[in-house]
C-alpha positions, 0 to 999 in steps of 0.5 A: 580565136580564143577557143582554138587557143584554149583547145591547143592549150588543153592538148599541150597540157594533156601531152605533158601529163601523158607519159611518153612511150619513149620514156617507158621504153628507155626505163624498160631497156635500162631494167634489162641491161641492169639485170644482166649487169647485176647477175654477172656481178652476183655470180662474180664473173664477167663471162655470161657462159659461167652464170648459174642459170638454174639459180638465175633464170626467171621470167618474172617481171617482178623479179627483174624489177626487184633485182634492177632497182626499178624504184631508183631508175624511175626517179632518174631524169631521161638524160641520165637513163639515156646515158646509162643505157648508152654506156651499157649497150656501148660495152656490148657492141664493142665486144661484138665488133671486136669479135667480128674484126677478129674472125674477119667477118662472115656472111650469116645469110641463107643462100637464096634459091629462086624457083623461077628465072631472074627475069621474072623475079624482077617483075614481082613484089618482094612479098611475091618473091618470098612465096617463090623462094626456097626459104628452108636453106639454113644460114651459117650458125654464128657463135656469140661472145656470150657462148650461145649460137645464132642461126637464121632458118625456117621459122616455127610459126605456122603461117605461110608468110613466116619465112625465116626466123632467128634461133638460139642454141644455148642460153641468153641473159636478159639485157644481152645485145644479140646483134644488129638490124642491117639495111639502108638508113634513111634520114626522116627528111629523105624517106621515099614512099616506095620504101615504106609501102608494103615493107615488112622489113623496115624499122623506125627509131624514135628520131624517125630514122628508118632502116630498110633491111628488105634486100640486105641478104640478097644484096650480100649474096649478089655482091659476094658472087659478083665480087671479081667482076665488080673489082675489075670494072669499078675498082671495088675494094674488099672492104666494100663487102665487109658491111655485108659480112657482120655475122650478128646482123640478122635481126631483120629475120626475126619474126613477130610473135604469134598469138600464143607467144610473147616477144623475147627481144626488143630493138633499141637505137644505137649510133656508132660514134665518129671515133669508131675504130676503122677496123669496126667501121668496115663491118657496120651493117648499115649504109646511108641512102643519102647522108644527112647534111650538117643541119639535119645530121648528128655531128658526133655520129658516124652511122645511125643503127639499131641493136637487138636486145633480149628482154627475158631469159631465152633458152634454145628458142626462136627470137620474137620481136613485137613489130608494133604496127600502127593500130590506125592502119589495117594489119596484115593477115598474120599480124597479132597485136600483143598490147593494143593499149600500149600500141595506141599510147605509143602511136598517139604520142608519136603523132602528136610529136 
């Protein structure tokens, strides 16, 4: 009917007048990445470890905007922003993967220690399991190419469900690719409800690709313990374990900020290209649940992934990530919404899409 057509038209016009949250996130990401590049250029070094942090560090958003040429960035089209972000992230991911290949991989995950028998654990939900796990075993400290160290250990957040957190020993520039979000990758056409329901260890990209990191650490531990048996019975190769031995794949341990803290990292989608060297492919910390076919997949992408990037200067602190839960759904008891308006805008746009 004419009235329905007019209502639809108003929705379409309103959509194009409303700035997309994806565009906003892309602009911010380019700001952080550019800030890092400009600081390295300013201090005439390609080694972040040598940056004069006393002179360079600032948490001022205005200062970051001033140093990144935000006015110029805002004038760019999305395609140019995407290209610039991809290039700057690609360079850092290459350095990370080169380091992983050089050391031959390393398991960064804390060893799980259950306080009940395995038979009972199989009957419990993931949340119930976490309450029965001795979660205070620290993981192995991992040295990042930029000089700081990463470690998964007991979170400083005062809540019984906080569990593990990821900590930094050293200093990080904004715009630094810290690591990866590991887990099973689900194409939007193949996402079962049991993966989404009550899962606090998943993240979703803007293309609706979902990554479930819920059992990755335990899978890594079990695979490593059972390697000799699996090798004998199934012909499994050592390379089949390497996806669990990327030491920078611990973003699934990063906690949501409590009310008195702000997030200091953000996630950004990243696609490993088909041309990824074989020595890197084996250490990609993701695996397809069901690889998409030609029609739904990306022909130039080998694996869909997500990277963790610093959004401010960080020094000897716990990493915190805004989980950005949908405000239309009930929040868990521990969840604090840092920016209600941003959350409403983000989810409003995504629902319309």
